[in-house]
C-alpha positions, 0 to 999 in steps of 0.5 A: 499499499502506497500512501500519499502523504498530502493528496493533492490529485484527490481534492482536485477530483471535486473541484476541477470542473470549476478550476477549469471553468474559471481559468476559462473565464479569466483567459477570456477577460485578460485581467491576469493581475488585480483582476474580479478574481482577486476582489472575490476571493477577499472578500470570500477570505473575509466571511471566514475571517470577520475582520475589515480588511483581507488583503491577497498578496503573493506568499505567507512569507510575504505576507509576514512581510508586508505586516511588518511594513504596515506596522512600520517595524525600525531596524535594531528593533527585536520581536519575539518570536518561537525557535520551534518554527519554520525559516520565515517567522524569523528570517523577515525580521532581518529582512526588514532590518530588525531582530529576531529574539527566539522565544520558547514553546509549550511541550504540549501544543508546540506554540509559544508559551507564554510564561515563557515571554517574559525571559524572552523579552529580559535577554533582549533588554538586557542587550540593549534591544528594543523590543516593539513585538511578538509573531506567535506561530498556529503551529501545524494547525493548532493556534497558540494561546492569544488570549495571554500572548495577546494579555503580556502584549498589552501589558508590554505595549507590543503589538502580536502578529499570527502568523497561520501559515499552517492554521487558515480554518481553525479557531481559538475560544470560538473566534476563528483565525484572522481575530487573534491578534493584531495583524494575521498573516497565512500562505496559500503553499499547495501543500496548506490546509487552504492551497493555491496551486502555486505560491499564494497568502494573505493579510488579514486585519482591522486596523486600517491604517495598517491595511493601507500601508500594506495595500501601498506595499504591496505595489510598490508603494502605490498612491492614488494612481500606478505610478505615484509612489509613496513610500518604499514598497515591494511586488506582492500582489495575488495573480488572478489564476491563484485565487481562480483555485482558491475560489474552487478550495473555499467551496469544500474547505469547511468539508475537509476541517471535519475530515482532518478532525475525522482523521486526528482522532482515528490517529489519536485512537489507533496511536494510543499508546503507542508513540505521543499524539498531537493533542488540543489545548481546550477551546482550540480547532486545528486545520491539522496542517500535518499531524506530527508524533513524539517518538519514544525516546531511545527511538532511532528516528531516522530508522523508523521513517525509513521502515516506514517508507518501505512499508509504504508510509511518507513522513517528514521531520517538522522541524529537524533544527531549531533556528536559533542553531541555523548558522545565520541566526546563530548570533541573534538573542535567545531567552536565558533558559536556552529553549530544552523543549524546542531542543528536545523535539527537533530531535524526537518529531515524525510528521505523518500522512495527513489529509482529509482522504486518508481511510480507515484502512490507510490509517490502519495500515499506517499505526500498524507500520508505526509499531512495527516500527518501532519494534525493530527501530 
């Protein structure tokens, strides 16, 4: 049995007709950049988030860059961010001349631990760094504890960005992703829960001034007309073809989220007592972008992964190296606790196939193969 890690073909079978019709319409009118599909998509995204400004862009990374531009970050200022994350969460600060400050995560959710934020703030301030904000990450689909993180941010006068590249469609305490921070950024990379057929992203905010700056910076710092440039900007537009794909996928997105949760529940039952499965915090829902387990201590992860691959079960490691241990980031501030949870998880996590189209039989095969691999590895 060969199992897809992410099954985009099964998904495409449900929506191909609408995508092809949308492409034909686009070819007929020819507005490939900022066409009517963009306006329609942004309105539909607003139906999901419930926020006033829903701004599409060219990638999740560009969404973060645009958010920093909208917040008018300055060189030398610091931003607290987890080290257990994808590179984009941290790399956008140095690209702006700012400083990432790496903080510890919670070992259950894998997200920023609110109790450890004061330590990160103190570590930065001890080096004379002015910390102005926090980027939280909804890792693997589950939002961070933005009630507690937001409270800390307000107490310290910091802004808050939700890097929801993996968690669009999820919620925290009844509020959808999009409403949990000052600005929310997401990615439409094809492997994401809501993915395009190329790169794409979006920014969500209720801050009118930030939204104005972001829209301007998305198109070279444009002012009232195309050739008026009122600030330094970039090229970060979503193209109309990707909007066609995303519009079709939004038709089935709610249904897919239900099926992702069903798959996660089935995994939890099948793997009970075998490994440490991911768990949801009280009041959280997840879009289950990935299903990341923790292997038992003493397991040979490489051997387990190899044996699973031999059984037709693909795996991945998210993430094998903490950001603060990567050479380009090694000189940036780290919480004084030295991030032991982050380091430990990097050594023990393993991602199993996760998508809405996994069958019960496939999951039984995955679970049995994992048990066998652990017995040998």
